[in-house]
C-alpha positions in Angstrom: 101.0 89.5 114.8 99.3 90.4 118.1 102.7 92.1 119.2 102.7 94.2 116.1 99.1 95.4 116.8 100.1 96.2 120.4 103.1 98.2 119.1 100.8 100.2 116.8 98.2 100.7 119.6 101.0 102.1 121.8 102.0 104.4 119.0 98.5 105.9 119.0 97.6 104.8 115.4 97.2 101.6 113.6 99.4 101.9 110.6 96.6 102.2 108.0 95.3 105.2 109.9 98.5 107.2 110.4 97.6 110.7 109.4 99.8 112.2 106.6 101.2 114.8 108.9 102.5 112.1 111.2 103.8 109.7 108.6 107.4 110.9 108.3 107.8 110.9 112.2 106.3 107.4 112.7 108.0 105.9 109.6 111.4 107.6 109.9 113.8 106.3 107.2 117.5 106.0 107.2 119.5 107.3 104.2 119.3 104.0 102.4 115.6 103.8 103.0 115.1 107.3 101.5 117.1 106.3 98.4 115.1 103.1 98.0 111.8 104.9 98.2 112.9 107.7 96.0 114.0 105.3 93.3 110.8 103.3 93.5 108.6 106.4 93.1 110.7 107.5 90.1 110.9 104.1 88.3 107.2 103.1 89.0 105.8 106.6 88.5 104.0 106.4 91.9 101.6 109.0 93.2 101.9 110.8 96.6 99.1 108.5 97.8 101.0 105.4 96.7 104.2 106.8 98.3 102.3 107.1 101.6 100.8 103.6 101.4 104.2 102.1 100.8 105.5 103.8 103.9 102.6 102.4 105.9 103.1 98.9 104.6 106.9 99.1 105.3 106.0 100.3 108.9 103.8 97.3 109.3 106.5 94.9 108.1 109.0 96.5 110.5 106.5 96.1 113.3 106.0 92.4 112.5 109.8 92.0 112.7 109.8 93.9 116.0 112.0 96.7 114.6 111.6 100.3 115.7 113.0 101.8 112.5 111.8 101.3 108.9 114.9 100.2 107.0 115.6 99.9 103.3 114.8 96.1 103.4 111.3 96.8 104.7 110.7 99.4 102.1 112.0 97.1 99.4 109.5 94.4 100.5 106.7 97.0 100.6 107.6 98.1 97.0 107.6 94.4 95.9 104.1 94.0 97.2 103.1 97.2 95.4 104.6 95.8 92.2 102.7 92.6 92.5 99.5 94.5 93.1 100.0 96.6 90.0 100.9 93.6 87.9 98.0 91.6 89.1 95.3 94.2 88.5 96.5 95.5 85.2 
């Protein structure tokens, strides 16, 4: 966990504080990741804010795993957390 925080510090932002204009650069997705996120946004009817929050959570999961890129598996995990959150609070 400390390593993930160090990675974020080196990047210049903690993940929760990544500005929208930097989000795509710092959370670069591969083609599979783009498809995963697009499908989640459509199926769940997510807002732009929710889209950005999922990207930030996926970036954090990748950091915890020591990965430089945000892959589809990290996005899928972030989407699952979002689903759990929605189900729990409704």
